[in-house]
C-alpha positions as CSV (number, residue, x, y, z in Angstrom):
1,M,-64.1,39.6,-61.7
2,K,-67.4,37.8,-61.6
3,D,-66.0,34.6,-63.2
4,K,-63.0,34.7,-60.8
5,F,-65.2,34.8,-57.8
6,R,-67.5,32.0,-59.1
7,A,-64.5,29.8,-59.7
8,S,-63.1,30.3,-56.2
9,C,-66.5,29.7,-54.5
10,P,-68.3,26.9,-56.2
11,L,-70.9,26.5,-53.4
12,F,-72.5,29.9,-54.2
13,I,-75.4,30.3,-56.6
14,Q,-75.8,33.5,-58.6
15,E,-79.2,35.0,-59.2
16,S,-80.0,38.0,-61.2
17,Q,-82.7,40.2,-59.7
18,G,-82.9,42.6,-62.7
19,T,-81.8,45.7,-60.8
20,P,-80.1,48.5,-62.7
21,L,-76.7,47.6,-61.3
22,G,-76.8,44.1,-62.5
23,G,-78.4,42.7,-59.4
24,V,-76.2,39.8,-58.7
25,Y,-76.8,38.3,-55.2
26,L,-74.8,35.4,-53.9
27,H,-76.2,32.7,-51.5
28,M,-75.7,29.1,-50.8
29,G,-78.3,26.4,-51.4
30,I,-80.5,25.5,-48.4
31,I,-80.1,22.5,-46.2
32,L,-83.2,20.3,-45.8
33,A,-83.6,18.2,-42.6
34,I,-85.9,15.1,-42.4
35,D,-87.1,13.6,-39.2
36,F,-88.8,10.3,-40.2
37,G,-91.5,8.8,-38.1
38,E,-93.8,5.8,-38.6
39,K,-96.9,7.9,-39.1
40,R,-95.6,11.5,-39.6
41,T,-92.4,13.0,-40.9
42,G,-91.1,16.5,-40.0
43,I,-89.2,18.6,-42.5
44,A,-87.1,21.7,-41.7
45,V,-85.0,24.0,-43.9
46,T,-82.3,26.6,-43.4
47,D,-82.4,30.1,-44.8
48,P,-80.3,30.6,-48.0
49,M,-77.2,31.7,-46.0
50,Q,-77.5,28.5,-43.8
51,I,-77.7,30.5,-40.6
52,I,-81.2,29.7,-39.2
53,A,-83.3,26.5,-39.5
54,S,-87.1,26.6,-39.3
55,G,-89.7,23.9,-39.4
56,L,-91.3,23.7,-42.9
57,T,-94.0,21.2,-42.6
58,T,-95.1,17.9,-41.1
59,L,-96.5,15.3,-43.6
60,P,-97.8,11.8,-43.4
61,T,-94.8,9.6,-44.0
62,K,-96.3,8.1,-47.2
63,E,-96.4,11.6,-48.8
64,V,-92.7,12.6,-48.1
65,I,-91.1,11.3,-51.3
66,P,-93.6,13.0,-53.7
67,F,-93.2,16.2,-51.7
68,L,-89.4,16.1,-51.9
69,V,-89.4,15.4,-55.6
70,D,-91.3,18.7,-56.1
71,Y,-89.7,20.8,-53.4
72,C,-85.9,20.1,-53.8
73,P,-85.5,21.2,-57.4
74,A,-87.7,24.2,-57.0
75,N,-85.8,25.5,-53.9
76,A,-82.1,25.1,-54.5
77,V,-81.7,22.3,-51.9
78,Q,-77.9,21.7,-51.5
79,T,-77.9,19.1,-48.8
80,C,-80.3,16.7,-47.1
81,V,-79.8,15.6,-43.5
82,I,-81.8,12.7,-42.1
83,G,-82.3,12.2,-38.4
84,Q,-81.6,8.9,-36.7
85,P,-84.6,7.0,-35.3
């Protein structure tokens, strides 16, 4: 049953939480939004179910790429959205 569900819903990620009943929780990856500016850049992310977006941080624009290189793989980022200037 688990494999059948995984095959029909490829956007979901399975995580085992180590609970006595197997602990499989399903959620989608997060969406990361970037609002570039000349001096500062704002970054926002959704919750894992992609219902609510919240501001994550504001960085100097020169520090955005190193931040994203570290943040995206560690936080299951599924999609990046970049705002128009």
